[in-house]
ChimeraX commands (.cxc) that place a marker at each C-alpha (Angstrom):
marker #1 position 0.02,-0.17,-0.07 radius 0.5
marker #1 position 1.45,3.43,-0.91 radius 0.5
marker #1 position 0.89,6.48,1.04 radius 0.5
marker #1 position 1.27,10.22,0.26 radius 0.5
marker #1 position 2.26,13.42,1.84 radius 0.5
marker #1 position 0.34,16.73,1.64 radius 0.5
marker #1 position 1.75,20.11,2.57 radius 0.5
marker #1 position -0.33,22.56,4.30 radius 0.5
marker #1 position -1.28,24.45,1.06 radius 0.5
marker #1 position -2.29,21.11,-0.76 radius 0.5
marker #1 position -4.29,20.22,2.41 radius 0.5
marker #1 position -5.77,23.74,2.49 radius 0.5
marker #1 position -6.94,23.13,-1.37 radius 0.5
marker #1 position -8.44,19.74,-0.38 radius 0.5
marker #1 position -10.38,21.08,2.55 radius 0.5
marker #1 position -11.75,23.94,0.61 radius 0.5
marker #1 position -12.83,21.65,-2.21 radius 0.5
marker #1 position -14.77,19.48,0.10 radius 0.5
marker #1 position -16.38,22.47,1.71 radius 0.5
marker #1 position -17.58,23.80,-1.60 radius 0.5
marker #1 position -18.72,20.31,-2.21 radius 0.5
marker #1 position -20.79,20.43,0.86 radius 0.5
marker #1 position -22.01,24.05,0.34 radius 0.5
marker #1 position -23.11,22.81,-3.51 radius 0.5
marker #1 position -25.16,19.70,-2.29 radius 0.5
marker #1 position -26.96,21.63,0.68 radius 0.5
marker #1 position -27.29,25.17,-0.64 radius 0.5
marker #1 position -26.72,25.40,-4.60 radius 0.5
marker #1 position -28.50,22.20,-5.64 radius 0.5
marker #1 position -31.88,22.91,-3.60 radius 0.5
marker #1 position -31.98,26.64,-4.89 radius 0.5
marker #1 position -31.17,25.58,-8.43 radius 0.5
marker #1 position -34.25,22.96,-8.01 radius 0.5
marker #1 position -36.45,25.71,-6.49 radius 0.5
marker #1 position -35.98,28.29,-9.18 radius 0.5
marker #1 position -36.36,25.48,-11.88 radius 0.5
marker #1 position -39.52,24.27,-10.47 radius 0.5
marker #1 position -40.86,27.80,-9.86 radius 0.5
marker #1 position -40.03,29.10,-13.43 radius 0.5
marker #1 position -41.17,25.86,-14.89 radius 0.5
marker #1 position -44.16,24.96,-13.58 radius 0.5
marker #1 position -45.58,27.74,-11.09 radius 0.5
marker #1 position -45.03,30.52,-13.71 radius 0.5
marker #1 position -47.02,28.47,-16.54 radius 0.5
marker #1 position -49.88,27.47,-14.17 radius 0.5
marker #1 position -50.34,30.45,-12.42 radius 0.5
marker #1 position -50.11,34.28,-13.55 radius 0.5
marker #1 position -46.92,35.10,-11.49 radius 0.5
marker #1 position -43.40,36.05,-12.56 radius 0.5
marker #1 position -40.36,34.00,-13.13 radius 0.5
marker #1 position -37.64,34.30,-10.26 radius 0.5
marker #1 position -33.92,34.83,-10.31 radius 0.5
marker #1 position -31.40,33.01,-8.22 radius 0.5
marker #1 position -31.41,35.63,-5.45 radius 0.5
marker #1 position -35.05,35.11,-5.11 radius 0.5
marker #1 position -34.76,31.33,-5.01 radius 0.5
marker #1 position -32.12,31.78,-2.28 radius 0.5
marker #1 position -34.53,33.90,-0.15 radius 0.5
marker #1 position -37.49,31.41,-0.82 radius 0.5
marker #1 position -35.30,28.49,0.26 radius 0.5
marker #1 position -34.29,30.55,3.59 radius 0.5
marker #1 position -37.84,31.54,4.25 radius 0.5
marker #1 position -39.05,27.81,3.74 radius 0.5
marker #1 position -36.24,26.69,6.22 radius 0.5
marker #1 position -37.39,29.53,8.90 radius 0.5
marker #1 position -40.99,28.55,8.42 radius 0.5
marker #1 position -40.04,24.74,9.06 radius 0.5
marker #1 position -37.81,25.57,12.00 radius 0.5
marker #1 position -40.63,27.68,13.47 radius 0.5
marker #1 position -43.16,25.13,12.95 radius 0.5
marker #1 position -41.37,22.57,14.82 radius 0.5
marker #1 position -40.35,20.16,11.97 radius 0.5
marker #1 position -36.58,21.10,12.16 radius 0.5
marker #1 position -34.68,21.19,15.63 radius 0.5
marker #1 position -31.32,22.64,15.65 radius 0.5
marker #1 position -29.49,21.63,18.91 radius 0.5
marker #1 position -25.83,22.39,19.69 radius 0.5
marker #1 position -24.31,20.42,22.60 radius 0.5
marker #1 position -21.06,20.46,24.41 radius 0.5
marker #1 position -19.30,18.18,26.88 radius 0.5
marker #1 position -17.27,19.37,29.74 radius 0.5
marker #1 position -13.75,17.78,29.58 radius 0.5
marker #1 position -12.68,17.29,33.01 radius 0.5
marker link #1:1,2 radius 0.2
marker link #1:2,3 radius 0.2
marker link #1:3,4 radius 0.2
marker link #1:4,5 radius 0.2
marker link #1:5,6 radius 0.2
marker link #1:6,7 radius 0.2
marker link #1:7,8 radius 0.2
marker link #1:8,9 radius 0.2
marker link #1:9,10 radius 0.2
marker link #1:10,11 radius 0.2
marker link #1:11,12 radius 0.2
marker link #1:12,13 radius 0.2
marker link #1:13,14 radius 0.2
marker link #1:14,15 radius 0.2
marker link #1:15,16 radius 0.2
marker link #1:16,17 radius 0.2
marker link #1:17,18 radius 0.2
marker link #1:18,19 radius 0.2
marker link #1:19,20 radius 0.2
marker link #1:20,21 radius 0.2
marker link #1:21,22 radius 0.2
marker link #1:22,23 radius 0.2
marker link #1:23,24 radius 0.2
marker link #1:24,25 radius 0.2
marker link #1:25,26 radius 0.2
marker link #1:26,27 radius 0.2
marker link #1:27,28 radius 0.2
marker link #1:28,29 radius 0.2
marker link #1:29,30 radius 0.2
marker link #1:30,31 radius 0.2
marker link #1:31,32 radius 0.2
marker link #1:32,33 radius 0.2
marker link #1:33,34 radius 0.2
marker link #1:34,35 radius 0.2
marker link #1:35,36 radius 0.2
marker link #1:36,37 radius 0.2
marker link #1:37,38 radius 0.2
marker link #1:38,39 radius 0.2
marker link #1:39,40 radius 0.2
marker link #1:40,41 radius 0.2
marker link #1:41,42 radius 0.2
marker link #1:42,43 radius 0.2
marker link #1:43,44 radius 0.2
marker link #1:44,45 radius 0.2
marker link #1:45,46 radius 0.2
marker link #1:46,47 radius 0.2
marker link #1:47,48 radius 0.2
marker link #1:48,49 radius 0.2
marker link #1:49,50 radius 0.2
marker link #1:50,51 radius 0.2
marker link #1:51,52 radius 0.2
marker link #1:52,53 radius 0.2
marker link #1:53,54 radius 0.2
marker link #1:54,55 radius 0.2
marker link #1:55,56 radius 0.2
marker link #1:56,57 radius 0.2
marker link #1:57,58 radius 0.2
marker link #1:58,59 radius 0.2
marker link #1:59,60 radius 0.2
marker link #1:60,61 radius 0.2
marker link #1:61,62 radius 0.2
marker link #1:62,63 radius 0.2
marker link #1:63,64 radius 0.2
marker link #1:64,65 radius 0.2
marker link #1:65,66 radius 0.2
marker link #1:66,67 radius 0.2
marker link #1:67,68 radius 0.2
marker link #1:68,69 radius 0.2
marker link #1:69,70 radius 0.2
marker link #1:70,71 radius 0.2
marker link #1:71,72 radius 0.2
marker link #1:72,73 radius 0.2
marker link #1:73,74 radius 0.2
marker link #1:74,75 radius 0.2
marker link #1:75,76 radius 0.2
marker link #1:76,77 radius 0.2
marker link #1:77,78 radius 0.2
marker link #1:78,79 radius 0.2
marker link #1:79,80 radius 0.2
marker link #1:80,81 radius 0.2
marker link #1:81,82 radius 0.2
marker link #1:82,83 radius 0.2
view
């Protein structure tokens, strides 16, 4: 089995690439789906205007806040005391 060494710059590049992948998976893909669905379905069925990406981001945030306030999503931050 062969191993490899990473210097600090290469490690920063790898970690930032992974972070951008996570951002893409949890933010950009749902926003793109919201915008596509709104512009393809809702704008043709109802007399409403099409939306751009920024409006889709705001709609995504509003839906998340509504789900949080309704109790469907719970966010907890726990910390243990290391003695």
